[in-house]
N, C-alpha and C positions, 0 to 999 in steps of 0.2 A: 748091956747098956742101951738106953734109948736116946735117939737123937731126933730132932724135929726141925721143921722149917715152915714158915707161913709167908704168904705174899698176897697182896691185894692190888688190883689195878683198875683204872677207870676204863670202862667199856667204850665210851666215846673216843678216848685216846687211841685205843687199838683200832677202832673203826676208821679214824682219820689216817692212821699209818697204813692200814690195809688199802684204803682208797687211793692214797698218794703213791704207794710203791707197788701195789698189786702183787703179781706173781713173784716178783723179786723178794718181797717180804715173806710171802708164804714159803718159798723154797729155802730161804735162809733160816727160818725159825721152826717150821713145822715139817714133820715127816709126811710122806704121801698118805699114809693111813690117817693121820690127824687132819690133813687137808680134805680127804674124802668125807670124814665124819663131820667136820665143821661146815663144809660147803659155803665158806665165806661169812658165816653168821658170827657177828661180833661178840655176843656173850660167850659162845663156845671157844672162840679164838682167845678171848681174854682169860677165861678160866684155865685154859691149857698153858698160856703164857705164864700165868701166876704159878701154876704147878711146876713148871720148869724152874722158875726162880726159887720156889720153896724147896725143891729137891737140891738145887745147887747150894742153898743155905744149909740144909741138913748135912750135905757132904762136906761143907766147909770150904768149897772151892770158889764161890762167887761166880759171876757171869763170865769172868775172864778165864776161869780154869777148865771149863767144860763147854764144848760146842752145843748150841741150842738143840740140835736134832739128836744128840746123844742121850737126851731125856725125852721119852715118848709117853704120852698118855694114851693108853689103849682102852678102847670101849667095845666090849662084845655085847651083842643083843641080850637083853634081860639080865645083864650083870653090872656090877658096880665098876667104875673106872679103876684102872690099875696103872702102875708105872713099869715101863720096860727101860732098862739102861743099856746103852751101846757104847762102844769105843772107850774114850777116856773116862766117862762117867761110870761105866761098868768096872773098869780097872780100879778106879779110885774106891768105889764101894767095896770091891773085893779086898783091897788093902785094909779097909776099915772093918772087915768081917760082916758087912751088910749083905744079906741075901735077898731081902724083900723089903719093899717100901709100901706102906698103906697111904692112900690119898683120899681126901674129901674135897669136893669141889662144890661151889655154890655161886650164884650171882643174883643181883637185883637188877633194876633198870640201869643203874649207874656204875656198879662195881662188880668185879669178879674176884673171887677169893679162893685160895687153895691152902690146905693144911696137910702136911705129910709127917709121918712117923716111921722111923726105921729102927730096927733093933740090930745091934752089933753082937756077934758071938764072941768078940774079943773083950777081955776085961778092961783094958785101957788101950785105946787106939790113938 
């Protein structure tokens, strides 16, 4: 069974929050690896924020069910981004029979968007 999630966010909104709250915002939402990759760049921060929300939607947990940093967007040189789950997100995905999640990220000047697809090995979760 396939499950998916999509989310879109305004890049200027993420930029304002990052400027207002700085490192406190980064440490609450983004893993150290994500922070290194994004280097404070609003489009990259926005697409990763959208990816986290899209994964939470696919898992059916919403933003209250999984901590932000339990969903990580991993980017290795020369490779497409991927999703790594930790803690509660990983446990929830395991209960659903989800072993892998594919992600697609994109942004314009104004918006960041993420779409995720996960396949469950369970017939009915």
